[in-house]
N, C-alpha and C positions, 0 to 999 in steps of 0.2 A: 544143753545144746540150744542154740538160739533159733535155728530153723528160719533163716531169712530167705528172701527171694534169691539173693546172690548164691546162697548155698544150695538151693533146691532146684533152680531152673535147669541146670545141666542134666540132672536125673530125669526130670520131666521130659526133656527133649529126647533123651536116650530111650525112655519108655515109649514115647510116641513113634520113634523111628523103628522100634522092634515090634510093636504090637498093632500098629495102624498102617493102613495103606494110604499114606499121605504123599502128596507131591513134594519133591525136593524144595520147590519154591515156597511152599507153605511152611515147611520146617525152617527154611532160611528166614522167612518173615518173623516167625515166632522167636527164633534165636536173636535176631536183631532187636526186636522190641524188648524182650526180657533182659538181654544183656545191657541195653541202654538204661532200662529202668533200674536194674540192680546197682548201677553206679550212682543213681540219684539219691540224695540224702533222705527224701521222703520214704524210701523203701529200705532203709537201713534198720528196720525193726522186725520183730517176729511177725510171721504171716498172720496170726490171729489179731494182731494189733493194727493191721492196715484197714483204712476206712474208705468209704465211698468217695468222699471229697478229694482224698489224695489220688485215688485212681482216676477220678473224673478230671482233675487238673492235669494228670499225665496224658490222658487220652485226648484232651482238647488243646494241648499245648501247641503253639504256633498256628492256631486257627486252620487246622487241616481240612482237606476235602472230606465229604461224608464217607467216601469209600475208605479213607485212611482211618477215620474214627471207628468205622465198623470193624476193620481189621484189628485195630488195637483192642477194641472191646472183645472181639472173638478170642484173641490171644489170651487175655486175662481171664475170660470166662472159662476157657478150656484148662488153663493152668489151675485155677481154683477148684474146678470140678475134680481134677486129678489130685490136688492137695487134700481135698475132703476124703476121697477114696483111700488115700494113703494115711489118713488119720493125722495130718499135719495141722489142720484147722477144722472148725466145725461149720463154717458158713462161708458163702461167697459174698464178699462185700458189694459186688455188682448186682446182686439179686433185685435190689430196689431201684435200679437205674431205669430211667425212661429210655426206650429204644431209640437208636439213632434214626433220624429221618433224612432222606435225601432232599436237597433243594431242587434237584433235577425233575422236571415235569415232562411227560410225554406230550408230543404235539397234538393239538386238537384235530379230530378227524374232519375231513372235508364234508 
């Protein structure tokens, strides 16, 4: 069994829908990101073989806003946390990633 992202993300979403109290919009966002990633050639390998640079390239494609990068990162972090709990892989490739920082600054107080 190859255990690729494409094979496992539907089960991940089903588990989240049944076990967690998540908003429908969150599940839709996870489904969109994971389905799109599953079609990409970088993700056509076994889960333990995915590397940080491949995920980083996916997360930062098309120069997204900081909020989009954060959502994409959260999606993959949650997916890999679930995959580790299921025994599908031993580590989260995003563990060594520098957190996303927003370019948006609060206005200076008067």
